[in-house]
C-alpha positions as CSV (number, residue, x, y, z in Angstrom):
1,X,344.8,140.9,98.9
2,X,345.8,144.3,100.5
3,X,343.7,147.4,99.2
4,X,345.5,150.5,100.0
5,X,343.8,153.0,97.6
6,X,340.1,152.4,98.6
7,X,338.3,155.6,99.6
8,X,336.0,156.2,102.5
9,X,332.4,156.8,101.8
10,X,329.0,155.9,102.8
11,X,328.1,152.2,102.9
12,X,326.2,149.7,104.9
13,X,327.7,146.4,106.1
14,X,325.4,143.7,106.7
15,X,326.5,140.6,108.8
16,X,326.3,138.9,112.1
17,X,327.3,141.5,114.6
18,X,329.3,141.1,117.7
19,X,330.3,143.8,120.1
20,X,330.8,144.7,123.7
21,X,329.3,147.3,125.9
22,X,331.2,146.4,128.8
23,X,333.6,143.6,130.3
24,X,331.7,140.2,129.9
25,X,333.8,138.7,132.6
26,X,332.1,141.0,135.1
27,X,328.7,141.9,133.0
28,X,327.7,139.0,130.8
29,X,324.8,141.3,129.6
30,X,327.6,143.4,128.0
31,X,327.9,141.1,124.9
32,X,326.0,142.7,122.0
33,X,325.0,140.2,119.3
34,X,322.7,140.9,116.4
35,X,322.0,137.8,114.1
36,X,321.3,139.8,111.1
37,X,322.7,143.5,111.4
38,X,323.6,146.5,109.7
39,X,326.7,148.8,110.4
40,X,326.2,152.1,108.6
41,X,329.4,154.0,107.9
42,X,329.7,157.6,106.7
43,X,333.0,159.4,106.2
44,X,335.0,156.8,108.1
45,X,332.8,156.8,111.3
46,X,329.9,154.5,112.4
47,X,326.7,156.4,112.2
48,X,324.3,153.6,113.2
49,X,324.2,150.0,114.3
50,X,321.1,147.8,114.5
51,X,318.9,144.9,113.2
52,X,318.8,144.9,109.4
53,X,315.0,144.9,109.2
54,X,314.9,148.1,111.1
55,X,317.6,149.9,109.2
56,X,317.2,148.7,105.6
57,X,313.9,150.5,104.9
58,X,315.4,153.8,105.8
59,X,318.5,153.7,103.6
60,X,318.7,155.8,100.5
61,X,318.9,154.0,97.2
62,X,322.5,155.3,96.5
63,X,324.0,153.7,99.7
64,X,326.1,150.7,98.9
65,X,325.3,147.7,100.8
66,X,328.0,145.0,101.3
67,X,326.4,141.7,102.6
68,X,328.9,139.7,104.5
69,X,326.3,137.2,105.9
70,X,326.6,134.6,107.2
71,X,330.0,135.9,108.5
72,X,330.6,137.5,111.9
73,X,331.5,141.2,111.8
74,X,333.1,142.8,114.9
75,X,335.5,145.7,115.8
76,X,338.9,145.5,114.4
77,X,341.5,143.6,116.4
78,X,343.9,145.7,118.5
79,X,347.4,144.6,119.3
80,X,348.9,146.5,122.2
81,X,352.5,145.5,122.1
82,X,354.8,144.6,119.3
83,X,358.2,145.4,117.5
84,X,358.3,146.6,114.0
85,X,362.0,145.5,113.3
86,X,361.6,141.9,114.7
87,X,359.6,140.4,111.7
88,X,362.8,138.5,110.5
89,X,363.8,137.1,113.8
90,X,360.5,135.3,114.9
91,X,361.2,131.7,115.6
92,X,364.9,132.2,116.4
93,X,366.1,129.0,118.2
94,X,367.0,128.2,121.8
95,X,367.4,131.4,123.9
96,X,365.7,133.0,126.9
97,X,365.1,136.7,126.8
98,X,368.5,138.4,127.5
99,X,370.5,135.9,125.3
100,X,367.7,136.2,122.6
101,X,368.1,140.0,122.5
102,X,371.8,139.8,122.2
103,X,372.0,137.0,119.6
104,X,369.2,137.9,117.4
105,X,367.2,140.9,118.1
106,X,369.9,143.6,118.5
107,X,371.8,142.5,115.5
108,X,368.6,142.7,113.3
109,X,367.6,146.1,114.8
110,X,371.0,147.5,113.8
111,X,369.9,147.4,110.2
112,X,367.1,149.8,110.6
113,X,369.3,153.0,110.4
114,X,368.9,152.3,106.6
115,X,365.7,154.0,105.3
116,X,365.1,151.4,102.7
117,X,365.3,148.4,105.2
118,X,362.8,150.5,107.7
119,X,360.6,151.3,104.7
120,X,360.3,147.7,103.4
121,X,359.7,146.3,106.9
122,X,357.0,148.9,107.7
123,X,355.1,148.0,104.5
124,X,355.3,144.3,105.3
125,X,354.1,144.7,108.9
126,X,351.2,146.9,108.1
127,X,350.0,144.4,105.3
128,X,350.4,141.5,107.7
129,X,348.5,143.2,110.5
130,X,345.7,144.0,108.1
131,X,345.8,140.5,106.9
132,X,345.1,139.0,110.1
133,X,342.4,141.5,111.1
134,X,344.4,143.9,113.2
135,X,343.5,147.7,112.7
136,X,345.4,149.2,115.6
137,X,348.7,148.3,117.3
138,X,351.1,149.9,119.6
139,X,354.6,149.5,118.0
140,X,358.1,149.6,119.0
141,X,360.2,150.9,116.2
142,X,364.2,150.9,116.7
143,X,366.5,153.6,118.2
144,X,366.7,155.1,114.7
145,X,364.4,158.0,114.2
146,X,364.3,157.0,110.5
147,X,362.4,153.8,111.6
148,X,359.6,155.8,113.2
149,X,359.3,158.0,110.1
150,X,358.9,154.9,108.0
151,X,356.4,153.2,110.1
152,X,354.2,156.3,110.6
153,X,354.4,157.3,107.0
154,X,353.0,153.9,105.9
155,X,350.3,153.9,108.6
156,X,349.2,157.4,107.5
157,X,349.0,156.5,104.0
158,X,346.5,153.7,104.9
159,X,344.7,156.0,107.0
160,X,345.2,153.6,110.3
161,X,344.8,154.4,113.9
162,X,348.4,153.4,115.1
163,X,350.6,154.1,118.1
164,X,354.5,153.9,117.8
165,X,357.6,155.4,119.1
166,X,361.4,155.4,118.8
167,X,363.0,153.1,121.2
168,X,365.3,154.8,123.8
169,X,368.4,152.9,125.0
170,X,371.7,154.4,126.0
171,X,373.5,151.4,127.6
172,X,373.6,147.5,127.6
173,X,373.2,147.3,123.8
174,X,375.4,147.3,120.6
175,X,376.8,150.7,120.0
176,X,375.1,150.9,116.6
177,X,371.7,151.0,118.6
178,X,372.7,153.5,121.4
179,X,371.4,157.0,121.7
180,X,372.3,159.3,124.7
181,X,370.0,160.7,127.2
182,X,370.1,163.9,125.3
183,X,369.8,162.7,121.6
184,X,366.9,160.3,122.9
185,X,365.1,163.4,124.3
186,X,365.6,165.6,121.4
187,X,364.8,163.0,118.6
188,X,361.6,161.8,120.6
189,X,360.5,165.4,120.9
190,X,361.2,166.1,117.1
191,X,359.2,162.8,116.3
192,X,356.3,163.9,118.6
193,X,356.0,167.3,116.8
194,X,356.1,165.5,113.3
195,X,353.8,162.7,113.9
196,X,351.6,162.8,117.0
197,X,347.9,163.7,116.1
198,X,348.7,163.6,112.4
199,X,345.7,161.9,110.9
200,X,344.9,158.9,113.4
201,X,348.4,158.6,114.8
202,X,349.7,158.8,118.4
203,X,353.2,158.8,119.5
204,X,354.5,156.6,122.5
205,X,357.4,157.3,124.6
206,X,359.4,154.1,124.2
207,X,362.3,153.6,126.7
208,X,363.0,149.9,125.8
209,X,363.3,148.6,129.4
210,X,365.1,149.6,132.4
211,X,368.3,147.7,131.8
212,X,368.9,149.5,128.7
213,X,368.4,153.0,130.0
214,X,370.7,154.9,132.4
215,X,369.2,157.0,135.1
216,X,369.9,160.1,133.2
217,X,367.9,158.8,130.2
218,X,364.9,157.8,132.4
219,X,365.1,161.3,134.0
220,X,364.7,162.8,130.5
221,X,362.0,160.4,129.6
222,X,360.1,161.5,132.7
223,X,360.7,165.0,131.6
224,X,359.1,164.3,128.2
225,X,356.3,162.4,129.9
226,X,355.5,165.5,132.0
227,X,355.6,167.7,128.9
228,X,353.3,165.6,127.1
229,X,350.8,164.1,129.5
230,X,348.4,162.7,126.8
231,X,351.1,160.5,125.2
232,X,351.3,156.8,125.6
233,X,354.3,155.2,127.3
234,X,355.3,151.8,126.4
235,X,358.1,149.6,127.8
236,X,358.7,146.2,129.2
237,X,358.4,145.0,133.0
238,X,359.1,141.9,134.9
239,X,359.2,139.4,131.9
240,X,362.1,137.2,132.9
241,X,363.9,136.4,136.2
242,X,367.3,137.0,134.9
243,X,366.3,140.4,133.6
244,X,364.6,141.2,137.1
245,X,367.8,140.3,138.8
246,X,369.7,142.7,136.3
247,X,367.4,145.5,137.1
248,X,368.2,144.8,140.9
249,X,371.8,145.2,140.2
250,X,371.6,148.3,138.2
251,X,369.2,150.1,140.4
252,X,370.2,148.8,144.0
253,X,368.0,151.6,145.5
254,X,364.8,150.3,144.1
255,X,362.3,148.1,146.1
256,X,361.4,146.4,143.0
257,X,361.2,146.6,139.0
258,X,358.2,148.8,139.0
259,X,359.7,151.3,141.3
260,X,362.3,152.3,138.8
261,X,359.6,153.5,136.5
262,X,357.6,155.0,139.3
263,X,360.6,157.3,140.3
264,X,360.6,158.7,136.9
265,X,356.9,159.4,136.5
266,X,356.4,156.7,134.0
267,X,353.6,154.7,135.8
268,X,350.4,156.5,134.8
269,X,347.4,156.3,132.6
270,X,348.1,155.2,129.0
271,X,351.4,153.5,130.3
272,X,351.6,149.9,128.8
273,X,353.9,147.6,130.6
274,X,354.5,144.5,128.5
275,X,354.5,141.0,130.0
276,X,354.1,141.8,134.0
277,X,354.7,138.2,134.7
278,X,356.6,138.2,138.1
279,X,355.0,141.1,139.9
280,X,354.7,141.4,143.7
281,X,351.5,142.5,145.3
282,X,353.1,146.0,145.8
283,X,353.8,146.3,142.1
284,X,350.4,145.3,141.0
285,X,348.9,147.9,143.7
286,X,351.1,150.6,142.1
287,X,350.2,149.8,138.6
288,X,346.6,149.9,139.6
289,X,346.6,153.1,141.6
290,X,348.2,154.9,138.8
291,X,346.0,153.6,136.0
292,X,348.6,151.9,134.0
293,X,347.9,148.7,132.0
294,X,349.6,145.3,132.0
295,X,350.1,143.7,128.7
296,X,349.8,139.8,128.4
297,X,352.0,138.3,125.6
298,X,351.3,134.5,125.7
299,X,353.2,133.3,122.8
300,X,356.2,135.3,123.6
301,X,356.2,134.2,127.1
302,X,355.8,130.5,126.1
303,X,358.4,130.7,123.5
304,X,361.1,132.3,125.5
305,X,360.3,130.3,128.6
306,X,359.6,133.5,130.6
307,X,356.7,132.3,132.9
308,X,352.9,132.3,133.1
309,X,350.8,135.5,133.1
310,X,348.6,135.5,136.3
311,X,345.4,137.1,134.8
312,X,343.3,136.5,138.1
313,X,346.0,138.5,140.2
314,X,346.2,141.4,137.7
315,X,342.5,141.7,137.3
316,X,342.0,141.2,141.1
317,X,344.3,144.2,141.6
318,X,342.0,146.4,139.3
319,X,344.7,146.8,136.6
320,X,343.6,147.2,133.0
321,X,344.7,144.2,130.9
322,X,345.8,144.0,127.2
323,X,346.4,141.0,125.1
324,X,349.2,141.2,122.6
325,X,351.3,139.1,120.0
326,X,354.6,140.8,121.1
327,X,356.1,140.2,117.6
328,X,358.9,138.9,117.3
329,X,359.4,137.2,120.6
330,X,355.8,136.1,119.9
331,X,355.3,133.6,117.2
332,X,352.0,134.6,115.5
333,X,350.7,137.9,114.1
334,X,347.2,136.5,114.5
335,X,345.2,137.7,117.6
336,X,343.1,134.5,117.3
337,X,346.1,132.4,117.7
338,X,347.4,134.6,120.5
339,X,344.0,134.2,122.4
340,X,344.3,130.5,121.9
341,X,347.6,130.5,123.5
342,X,346.4,132.8,126.3
343,X,343.8,130.1,127.1
344,X,346.7,127.5,127.4
345,X,348.8,129.7,129.6
346,X,345.7,130.5,132.0
347,X,344.9,126.7,132.0
348,X,348.2,125.9,133.4
349,X,347.4,128.1,136.4
350,X,343.9,126.8,136.9
351,X,342.3,129.7,135.4
352,X,339.8,130.0,132.3
353,X,339.3,132.2,129.4
354,X,336.0,132.0,127.6
355,X,335.7,132.8,123.9
356,X,333.4,135.8,124.8
357,X,336.0,137.1,127.2
358,X,338.9,136.7,124.7
359,X,337.1,138.5,121.8
360,X,336.3,141.1,124.3
361,X,340.0,141.6,125.3
362,X,340.9,141.7,121.5
363,X,338.6,144.5,120.8
364,X,337.0,146.7,123.5
365,X,339.4,145.3,126.3
366,X,342.5,146.3,124.3
367,X,341.0,149.7,123.4
368,X,340.5,150.3,127.1
369,X,344.1,149.3,127.9
370,X,345.3,151.7,125.4
371,X,343.0,154.4,126.7
372,X,341.3,154.6,123.3
373,X,337.9,153.1,124.3
374,X,336.1,156.3,123.4
375,X,336.9,156.0,119.7
376,X,337.8,152.3,118.8
377,X,336.8,148.8,119.9
378,X,333.2,148.9,119.5
379,X,330.4,148.7,117.0
380,X,328.6,151.8,118.1
381,X,327.6,155.1,116.6
382,X,330.4,157.7,116.7
383,X,333.1,155.2,116.8
384,X,335.7,154.9,114.0
385,X,334.8,152.3,111.5
386,X,337.7,149.9,112.0
387,X,336.1,146.3,111.7
388,X,337.2,142.7,110.8
389,X,334.9,140.1,109.1
390,X,335.5,136.5,110.2
391,X,334.4,133.3,108.6
392,X,334.0,130.7,111.5
393,X,333.7,127.9,108.8
394,X,336.8,129.1,107.0
395,X,338.7,125.6,107.0
396,X,337.4,122.0,106.7
397,X,338.2,121.3,110.3
398,X,336.5,124.3,111.5
399,X,333.3,123.6,109.4
400,X,333.2,120.1,110.8
401,X,333.6,121.4,114.4
402,X,330.9,124.1,113.9
403,X,328.3,121.4,113.2
404,X,328.4,120.8,117.0
405,X,328.2,124.3,118.1
406,X,324.8,125.6,119.2
407,X,325.6,129.1,120.8
408,X,327.6,132.1,120.1
409,X,329.8,131.5,123.0
410,X,330.7,127.9,121.5
411,X,331.3,129.3,118.1
412,X,333.6,132.1,119.3
413,X,335.6,129.7,121.5
414,X,336.0,127.3,118.7
415,X,337.0,130.2,116.3
416,X,339.6,131.4,118.8
417,X,341.1,127.9,119.3
418,X,341.2,126.7,115.7
419,X,341.0,129.9,113.7
420,X,343.8,131.9,112.1
421,X,344.5,134.3,109.4
422,X,342.4,132.1,107.1
423,X,339.3,133.1,108.9
424,X,339.8,136.8,108.2
425,X,337.4,137.7,105.1
426,X,337.9,141.4,105.2
427,X,339.4,144.2,107.3
428,X,337.9,147.7,107.1
429,X,339.8,150.7,108.6
430,X,338.4,154.0,108.7
431,X,335.3,152.7,106.6
432,X,337.6,151.6,103.8
433,X,338.2,148.0,102.9
434,X,342.0,147.4,103.4
435,X,342.2,143.7,103.1
436,X,340.1,141.3,101.2
437,X,340.7,137.5,101.4
438,X,341.6,135.8,98.0
439,X,341.5,132.2,96.8
440,X,338.2,131.5,98.7
441,X,335.9,129.0,96.5
442,X,332.2,129.2,97.4
443,X,330.2,130.0,100.5
444,X,330.8,128.3,103.8
445,X,328.2,126.1,105.3
446,X,325.3,128.1,106.7
447,X,325.8,128.3,110.4
448,X,322.8,127.5,112.5
449,X,321.2,130.3,114.4
450,X,322.9,130.8,117.7
451,X,321.3,130.7,121.1
452,X,320.7,134.0,122.9
453,X,321.9,132.3,125.9
454,X,325.5,133.4,125.1
455,X,327.6,132.1,127.9
456,X,325.3,129.3,129.5
457,X,327.4,126.5,127.9
458,X,330.8,127.7,129.4
459,X,331.9,126.3,132.6
460,X,332.6,128.6,135.4
461,X,335.5,126.4,136.8
462,X,337.9,124.0,135.3
463,X,337.2,120.4,136.3
464,X,339.5,119.3,139.2
465,X,339.5,122.7,141.0
466,X,340.9,126.1,140.1
467,X,338.6,129.2,139.7
468,X,337.7,131.3,136.8
469,X,339.9,134.1,135.7
470,X,337.0,136.7,136.1
């Protein structure tokens, strides 16, 4: 059930708490686990986190306590790359990227000049994100300014922290979707004035990808980027070999795909590059040196046959990494399902992804990739109260499997690989409950207390060779 009218106030949430004070792939001690904890929320912000026995005696009698035990409570999931207008082309059959865009995506996006279509899709997308525990996303709308108005209006009504932008593209797409360098600039600037910084909303400059923007449009986008240095930039990079060849044809002066964006000042902090599968060493260095983020979209990359993301190489270059659904090339809104597929992608390259690392990526890691790690992604005083409550015993299969889990690391790994939307008990945004699971009969089996040795059970290497992705 989606709850849109609940108001923020003061409340205490009691549960088993999981949060991250750093990157556990580098600092195992960064995992923060409290078996019986309290998160105190006032006015949409976390004001205290700690052991229940220490906090409860000091709470005044009028503070409402919501007891989610024995469930897990952690920061809300963050999705740094998805497309609002593609909710009805998910699972479209039999095409690689460029054909998929032409056959399915562009015709669907052409409908979004209709404000009713854009409004209905925005409501659906926000409902679905909250249902799967996602409280922040970086969202591509369409080239129609009205689509951005629709999405931001709905996100603002719910009090959500969301990032979005109007897609800019002035070539190599249907006429109904094209803007120009001038109109793309002007409409984006008007949208920035209307929405950026309103409530918890942030605007993202959104050139779709190099093949659909002329050099004039990329120049205009670079001007906007210089005028608004605090804005996010979102686009696509090196997703598909045919796409890369097309970029080489369109920009014969460039050394590689990344240099196209570099020339126009679009490779910088808070620049989010979706996919980044086929990067050269020079390109990885350029992203790292300029503070940009690479966004890993495993279900999309598998579904469209685009290739395998090299997490070890990206991390080795010092690039910030995000993990995303990429709806609708991606096939699931759930960050749990997305992380499970990420594990499989990495396994094909002899790399590993622990449950601890995956949940860090979905929360604090994605917050860092978005440049928002000072306000979301952690259970800590001063952070916005965006949280998800998870039931690791949500299905019969999970309950049975959890009988053999003895540590938090095992529990999180199994929840990642077998969990889905059914595991989401509740979602909180800005201290308000915005989703509540319905149809649940009875309490799950009480999980056994988990070991404080959080990662000792997880192998450092995959049997048969291949180092970890750390």
